[in-house]
C-alpha positions as CSV (number, residue, x, y, z in Angstrom):
1,M,9.3,-13.0,8.6
2,N,6.0,-13.9,10.0
3,D,3.5,-16.5,7.5
4,L,0.3,-15.3,7.6
5,S,-2.2,-18.0,7.6
6,I,-5.3,-16.7,5.2
7,G,-7.7,-19.1,7.3
8,N,-7.8,-16.2,10.2
9,F,-8.4,-13.3,8.0
10,N,-12.0,-12.2,6.9
11,E,-10.9,-10.3,3.6
12,K,-10.2,-13.5,1.9
13,E,-10.7,-12.1,-1.3
14,Q,-8.6,-8.9,-0.4
15,L,-5.7,-11.3,0.4
16,N,-5.8,-13.6,-2.9
17,A,-5.7,-10.3,-4.9
18,L,-2.6,-9.2,-3.0
19,I,-0.8,-12.5,-3.5
20,K,-1.6,-12.3,-7.0
21,I,0.0,-8.8,-7.4
22,A,2.5,-9.2,-4.9
23,S,3.6,-12.6,-7.0
24,L,3.6,-10.4,-10.1
25,L,5.5,-7.6,-9.0
26,N,8.1,-10.2,-7.2
27,R,8.3,-12.4,-10.0
28,Y,9.6,-9.1,-12.3
29,G,12.2,-7.4,-9.3
30,F,10.0,-4.4,-8.7
31,K,10.8,-2.8,-5.2
32,W,7.3,-2.3,-3.5
33,S,5.4,-1.9,-0.6
34,L,1.6,-2.2,0.7
35,G,0.2,0.6,2.2
36,A,-2.9,2.1,3.9
37,S,-5.5,-0.1,5.6
38,M,-4.6,-3.5,4.3
39,M,-1.1,-3.0,5.7
40,L,-2.5,-1.6,9.1
41,K,-4.9,-4.5,9.2
42,L,-2.1,-7.0,8.7
43,R,-0.2,-5.5,11.0
44,G,-3.1,-6.3,13.3
45,L,-4.8,-2.7,13.6
46,D,-8.4,-2.8,13.5
47,V,-9.5,-1.3,10.5
48,S,-11.5,-1.9,7.5
49,V,-10.4,-2.3,4.1
50,D,-11.6,-1.0,0.6
51,D,-9.0,-1.6,-1.4
52,L,-5.4,-2.3,-1.7
53,D,-2.6,0.4,-2.4
54,I,0.6,0.0,-3.7
55,I,3.5,2.0,-3.4
56,I,6.5,1.0,-6.6
57,Q,10.1,2.7,-6.6
58,T,10.8,2.3,-10.0
59,D,11.7,4.7,-12.9
60,E,10.7,1.6,-15.5
61,I,7.2,3.0,-16.2
62,K,6.6,1.6,-19.4
63,R,8.0,-2.0,-18.4
64,L,5.5,-1.7,-15.0
65,E,2.6,-0.8,-17.3
66,K,3.4,-4.0,-20.0
67,I,3.4,-6.2,-17.0
68,I,0.2,-4.8,-15.3
69,S,-1.8,-4.4,-18.7
70,I,-3.1,-8.1,-18.1
71,Y,-5.3,-6.5,-15.3
72,N,-6.6,-3.9,-17.7
73,F,-5.3,-0.9,-15.8
74,K,-6.6,2.5,-15.9
75,K,-4.2,5.7,-15.5
76,E,-5.3,8.3,-13.4
77,V,-4.1,11.9,-13.8
78,S,-3.0,14.0,-10.5
79,S,-5.4,16.2,-8.7
80,D,-5.4,19.8,-7.0
81,K,-5.0,17.4,-3.6
82,Y,-3.2,14.0,-4.9
83,R,0.1,15.0,-7.0
84,T,1.1,11.4,-7.4
85,T,3.5,11.0,-10.6
86,H,1.8,8.1,-11.6
87,F,-1.4,6.8,-10.5
88,Y,-2.9,3.5,-11.7
89,E,-6.2,2.0,-10.8
90,L,-6.8,-2.0,-11.8
91,N,-9.3,-4.7,-10.6
92,I,-8.2,-8.1,-9.6
93,D,-10.7,-10.2,-8.6
94,N,-13.3,-7.7,-7.8
95,V,-10.8,-6.0,-5.7
96,D,-9.7,-2.6,-6.2
97,I,-5.9,-1.9,-6.4
98,D,-4.4,1.8,-6.8
99,I,-0.8,1.3,-8.0
100,M,1.1,4.9,-6.5
101,I,4.4,5.7,-7.9
102,G,5.8,8.9,-6.4
103,F,2.7,9.5,-4.2
104,K,2.4,12.8,-3.0
105,I,-0.2,15.1,-1.2
106,S,-0.6,18.5,-1.8
107,T,-1.6,20.2,1.7
108,D,-1.6,23.6,3.2
109,G,0.2,25.1,0.9
110,S,3.1,22.4,1.0
111,L,3.6,18.9,-0.7
112,Y,4.2,15.7,1.4
113,T,6.1,13.0,-0.7
114,F,6.2,9.5,0.8
115,D,9.5,8.3,1.6
116,D,9.2,5.0,-0.5
117,S,12.5,3.8,0.7
118,S,11.7,4.0,4.4
119,S,12.0,1.0,5.7
120,T,9.6,-1.8,5.5
121,D,8.7,-5.3,6.7
122,E,8.2,-8.4,5.3
123,I,5.9,-11.3,5.8
124,K,4.6,-14.3,4.2
125,I,1.1,-15.2,2.5
126,Q,1.2,-18.6,1.3
127,G,4.5,-18.3,0.7
128,V,4.5,-15.1,-1.0
129,T,6.5,-12.0,0.1
130,I,4.5,-8.8,1.2
131,Y,6.5,-6.2,1.9
132,L,4.9,-3.3,4.3
133,S,5.1,0.0,4.2
134,S,6.4,1.6,7.5
135,L,3.5,2.8,9.7
136,E,5.6,6.0,10.9
137,E,5.8,7.4,7.0
138,W,1.9,6.4,6.5
139,L,1.4,8.3,10.0
140,K,2.8,11.1,7.7
141,A,0.7,10.3,4.7
142,Y,-2.6,10.0,6.7
143,T,-1.8,13.4,8.4
144,A,-1.4,15.2,5.2
145,M,-4.7,13.8,4.0
146,N,-6.1,15.0,7.4
147,R,-7.4,11.4,8.2
148,K,-7.8,11.8,11.8
149,D,-9.3,8.2,12.2
150,K,-6.2,6.4,10.9
151,I,-4.2,9.0,12.9
152,S,-5.4,8.2,15.7
153,V,-5.3,4.2,15.3
154,I,-1.8,4.4,13.9
155,E,-0.7,6.7,17.3
156,N,-2.4,4.5,19.8
157,H,-0.6,1.2,18.0
158,L,2.6,2.9,18.3
159,N,2.2,4.4,21.9
160,E,1.3,0.8,23.4
161,N,4.2,-0.8,21.7
162,S,6.5,1.4,22.4
163,M,5.6,0.8,26.5
164,N,6.6,-3.2,25.6
């Protein structure tokens, strides 16, 4: 486990919001991981971060909703493309956070389902454990979303690191 110093990171507000939601999820024993751009950024990839994406593995929906209610979350319904079972939007200190349970994407007549049990890495930020989703799983997710920019960044990173 690595300890990341916030002093070396540009997105201080985003990291502070991440620490708050991570502390809350950890305190209540939820199995979760950080995904998308912030996960890539914390792994050292050069990406911009607009919001935080949290994947939670739970069937305790009412319990989760009660816990995150302190942030006045908004529950979203699925769309034709995004078929996520439970999708919540909330805001912590002006940072948008998406929480997903059963993250699914409809693509080319098939349905991609994020493997939320895929291996995760752990880092610590100000003593708080942050679980990072699998790069390989996010490569699959970005492929399903047809996000060529993110696909390229992840593939380049994986190729560079497989040669070391």
